[in-house]
N, C-alpha and C positions, 0 to 999 in steps of 0.2 A: 315104412319110416318109423324107425324106433328112436330117433334121437334127433334134435334139431339143436345146433349151436350157432350163436351169433356173438359178436364181440361182447355183449353185456348179459346175454340171456342163454339159458340151457332149457330145452324142452324135452320131457320124457313121457312116456305113456302114463295115463292116469291110473292110479291104483286106489284100492279100498282106503288106504291111510289118507287119501286126499278129500275125503267126504267133507270134513269141517270147512275146508277152503271153498269147495264147490258150493256147499249150502250157503255160506257167507256171500259169495258172489251173487248167488241167484235170489238171495233175498234183499239185496242192497238196492233201494229204489233208484239211485243214480246209475248204477250198473245196468239195470233193466229197463231204463226210461224209454229206450227205442226197441226193445226186444219183446217183452211180454208184460202183460198185467201181472200183479202178485200171484204167485203159485203157492199151493200148499206144499208143506215139507213132503208129503207122500208123492206129489207130482215131480217135485225136484229129485227125490230119491229114485223114482222111475227113470227119470233123464240120466241120473248119474249111473245106474245099473247098465242102461243101454250103452253108455260110453265105455264101460269096463270090458265089454265083450272083445274077444280076441279079433284082430283085425288083419285082413290080407286084401289082396287086389280084387278078390271077388265079393268082398263084403259090400253092403249098401247101407251100412250104419256109419256113424261119425268115428273117424280116427280122432281121438282127443289127446292133446298133449298139455301137461302141466308145465307152464312157463315159470322158472325161477331165475333171480338175479344170480349171476355168476359169483359175485363177490360176497354176498351174504347168504346164498341158498334160500332166501325168503321167496315164497310163491307170490307172483304178481298178476298172473292171468292164466287164461286157457286159449289155445288155438287148436285148429284142425281143419279137416275136410271130410266131405261125403262124397263118394263116387255116385253121381246121379244116373248116368248111362255111361257106356263105353266111351273113354277118352274125355270125359267131361265130369268136372268135380265143382262142388260148391264149397267155398272156404268160410270159415267164421272165427270169431274171437271175442273175448271179453277180458277186460282188465279191472282190477281193483281200483277204486278212486285214488288211492295213493300212488299207483303206477301210471295213472293218465297224465298226459302232458309231457312225458319224457322221452318220446320217440320210441317206446317199446312196440307199439302196434306196427309201426311202419318196418322196424327192424325184423319183427318176426314174421310179418307178412311177406316181406321180401324173401326171407329165408325159406319160408313154407312154400312159396310159389316156385322158387329155384329148386327146391328138393322134389317137388311134385314133377316138374318138367325133366330134371336130370335123372331121376329114377324111372322115367318112361312111363308114369302112371297115366298120362293123357297129354292132350294137345290144347286143352281149354280149361281154365279155371275161373269161376265167377263169383260173384257176391251180390247179395241183396241188401241195400241200405235204405233205411227209412228216409223219405224225401225231407224230412225235418232234422235229421242228424247231420247238420252242416260240417261238424268236425271229422266224421267219418267219410263225408263225401270229398272233403279236401285230401284226406289220407289216401283214398282210392286214387285220385289223381296223381298225388305225389308217387305213388308206387307203380304208375303206369298202367293202371287199369282204365279202360275206356267205358264211357258211359253209352249203354246200347239202347236204353228205353227207360219208360216209366210204366209200371204196373200200378194201374189206378184202383184205388180202394181195394187192395188185395189182402189187407189184414186188418182185424179189429183191435184196436188199442185204445186205452183211455176213453172208452165208451164212444168211439167213433171209428168210421173207416179210415185207413191210413194208406197213402201211396208208397211204394218202394221204387227205388231206382235200381236198375240192373247194370252192374259193371262187370267187365271180363278182361281177361289178359290172355293171349294166345302164346304158345311156345315160340311161334315165328315173329312175334312182336320184337321190336328193336329193345336192346338192353337199356338204352337211355330212359331215364325216369324210374328206374328202379331204385 
């Protein structure tokens, strides 16, 4: 997938020019509140470089797309997926605080999921959501993802063990809810 287009957003492969925006997102406490404790700039750079690698259907690293507003061309977030095993991918996204609450996450997640299934990359896509991230839980439900379970104390964040909720969508799921 080289391009993602929605009514208000365009997604393209991440390039080296996107480092300032990538760094800004990863250093913003509100953006990272449910993702990770503060990272060093070197750790963020390592993540960035991993996401610049060429991607194809044999890749096991993240396909990362920079999302921009179609009208202003301003970057608003990142989205993508990682093939975890044949036919199954994990989706992810993050948005700048200024872009949150505008429906961009659901718009891009619906488009990403549709592209994933339409291009035949797999039959199942899933996300892991912090059990404390209520806005993201509602987003998953609006986008037709079904909660499959709770991963108890599966990651360490803010000096304590946190639970994740596992959500998925299948290619065979009804279109309603997207």
